[in-house]
C-alpha positions in Angstrom: 10.3 1.3 -44.1 9.0 -0.2 -41.4 6.5 2.2 -38.9 6.4 1.9 -35.6 3.0 3.1 -32.9 3.7 5.0 -30.1 2.1 4.2 -27.3 1.7 7.5 -25.0 1.0 7.2 -21.3 2.6 3.8 -20.8 4.2 3.9 -17.8 1.0 6.8 -16.4 -0.9 5.2 -13.6 -4.2 4.9 -13.9 -6.6 7.6 -13.4 -11.0 7.3 -12.8 -12.6 10.3 -11.7 -10.3 11.4 -9.7 -9.1 8.6 -7.9 -5.2 7.0 -8.8 -4.1 3.9 -9.2 -5.2 1.3 -5.9 -7.7 3.6 -4.2 -9.6 2.7 -7.1 -9.7 -1.1 -6.3 -10.0 0.7 -2.6 -13.7 1.9 -3.3 -14.5 -1.0 -5.5 -14.4 -3.7 -2.6 -16.4 -0.6 -0.6 -18.8 -1.0 -2.7 -19.2 -4.7 -3.0 -19.4 -4.5 0.8 -22.3 -2.7 1.2 -24.0 -3.9 -1.5 -23.3 -7.7 0.7 -24.2 -5.7 3.8 -27.7 -4.3 2.0 -28.6 -7.9 0.9 -28.0 -9.9 4.9 -29.6 -6.6 6.0 -32.8 -7.1 4.2 -32.8 -10.6 4.6 -32.1 -10.7 8.0 -35.8 -8.6 7.6 -34.7 -4.8 8.5 -37.0 -2.8 7.5 -35.6 -0.8 5.0 -36.1 2.4 6.4 -33.3 1.7 8.6 -30.9 0.0 6.4 -31.2 2.0 3.4 -30.3 5.9 5.6 -27.2 3.2 7.2 -26.1 2.4 3.8 -26.5 5.3 2.0 -24.3 7.4 5.0 -21.6 4.2 4.7 -21.2 4.9 0.8 -20.8 8.5 1.5 -18.1 8.3 4.0 -16.4 5.4 2.1 -16.4 8.3 -1.1 -15.7 10.9 1.1 -12.3 9.0 2.7 -11.0 7.3 -0.3 -10.9 10.3 -2.2 -9.3 12.0 0.6 -6.5 9.3 0.3 -6.1 9.8 -3.4 -5.8 13.3 -2.9 -3.3 13.1 0.1 -1.0 10.4 -0.7 -1.0 9.9 -4.4 -0.2 6.9 -6.1 2.1 5.5 -3.7 2.0 7.8 -1.1 -0.4 5.4 1.0 1.9 2.6 1.0 5.2 4.4 1.4 3.1 6.4 5.0 2.4 3.1 6.6 5.9 1.4 6.0 7.6 4.3 7.9 4.9 3.7 10.4 6.1 0.1 10.8 9.9 1.5 11.4 11.3 1.3 15.1 12.6 5.0 16.2 15.6 3.1 17.2 17.2 0.3 18.0 18.2 -0.4 21.6 21.2 -3.3 21.9 22.3 -3.4 25.5 24.9 -6.3 25.1 27.9 -6.8 23.2 27.4 -10.6 23.4 25.7 -10.4 19.9 28.8 -8.7 18.1 31.2 -10.9 19.3 30.4 -14.1 18.5 29.5 -12.5 15.0 31.3 -14.6 12.0 33.4 -13.3 9.9 34.2 -14.3 5.9 37.5 -13.6 4.7 37.8 -11.3 2.1 40.0 -11.7 -1.0 42.5 -9.2 -1.5 41.6 -6.7 1.3 43.8 -3.9 1.7 47.0 -4.5 3.8 47.3 -8.3 4.0 49.8 -10.3 2.5 48.6 -12.5 -0.4 50.3 -15.3 -2.5 50.6 -13.2 -5.8 52.8 -10.5 -3.9 
C-alpha cells in the first residue's frame, strides 16, 4: 500500500512577520535601495550626522508604508485597486461611423434562418 505525504497550506500566500505575498519583495527592494543610497552618500563625502538620520527616517517610513499597504489591501488587493483606477469612468461615442462599418462574420445555424439541412 502506498503512502502519500499531505502538503498542508500549499496554496496559501507567503507570510513573514505579518507581511503578505508581494509586500515582502517591496520591503526588500526598498531596503536595498536605502543601502545603496547610504553608500552613495558616504562615497560622495556627506557626513554620517546627515546621512544616518535621513536613512533611518526613510527606512521607518518604508516599513510603515509597506506594513500599512499589506494590512489594507492583502495579497492581491493592491493590484486590483490599481487596475480599477485605470478603468475609464465612461466611454463616449459621438459617431455611428464606427458601428456602420463593422464587418460581420456569418455564423452557422442561427435561429430563424433557412439552412440547407432542413
